[in-house]
C-alpha angles and dihedrals in degrees: 000000000000119000133185119194118214109191116207091231093059095058120114115261133206124175117189095164096247090047126044106182136180118197121206089190134030109293138160111337093347114091128174115172090209092053107049098116146330103231108300090346102104106164136022111172123181103203133189109195122191121235113286093005130111150123116310120220112306137159135255134175138185097006134111106227120196123187123195116181110211094186131000127013137278128215112220132190127170143171093256089068094260108148128159152090120287110204132194103281092038128099124205130197129189123185103206093193113154090004141307136185122212145162130214126196137170103261091213121073092210114020123082116245121217117195142160116226115192129188121202124189105240128244093224123030129218098023122156107281113253141179133202140160136185139189118232130200106237090207088068091066097052107132091339140072120272112197111219101167127032141141087231113077089203089071091066096237134120112277117258130192093233140062089260135125127203115196133174130203137183109206129197116223111278094021119136120206133177128215116210115194119239096202125050113238095021124127127217125228113201117200119188108221092182140347123016138285138183122229113182105323094330126099116212119200132193112320093001116128139199127200114206128186140162094049133084105208126044126187122213125191122194109230087192134343105321142178116207139185118206119196114191106199141173111257093219094222 
């Protein structure tokens, strides 16, 4: 088994007033040659966006972009015709493909929005751009994995143009859970949304992460009540 620890305190940080962002991987003006990507996982930004603020219309291409609001709601509009509010409990995916333009704003004029935005390098380039979002019942991830993104519709997640799985869990203190990979050769990136867990002999606290490869089954123990995102991802050789 190969493991890479990503402490929360070593993430990149940018504070623009309206946007307070932490970057797990090199992004914008922050560059760390040791933190460019984990396999096909290219970006994981943990953003705090002030009320009424946001990102004006801008372009993307050939990237799978997943947005997970942790608190608050985001107003989205894009050139595919996608237009709506993404609330906490929802997950959004946008395949930029041949090119798409979109904007994202805090849907509240006063309350701070906290979201995770994740970029995944696609399996196939230059596909037709697409947009989708779905609401998930948080009770369905209590002490078990709830798949929210998958290339297999049978998993119940939003479709992604990559052999990647996104799964969420909400663990009671003392609970042990295993993650079994769906795709041979993939790695798994575990990001602690809240609380703390132990994987192997390493304790991960809030916003810490651990990338694991070269093993098929991983055991996670909740040190206390914890919320966790697992991203199973091709390692790209």
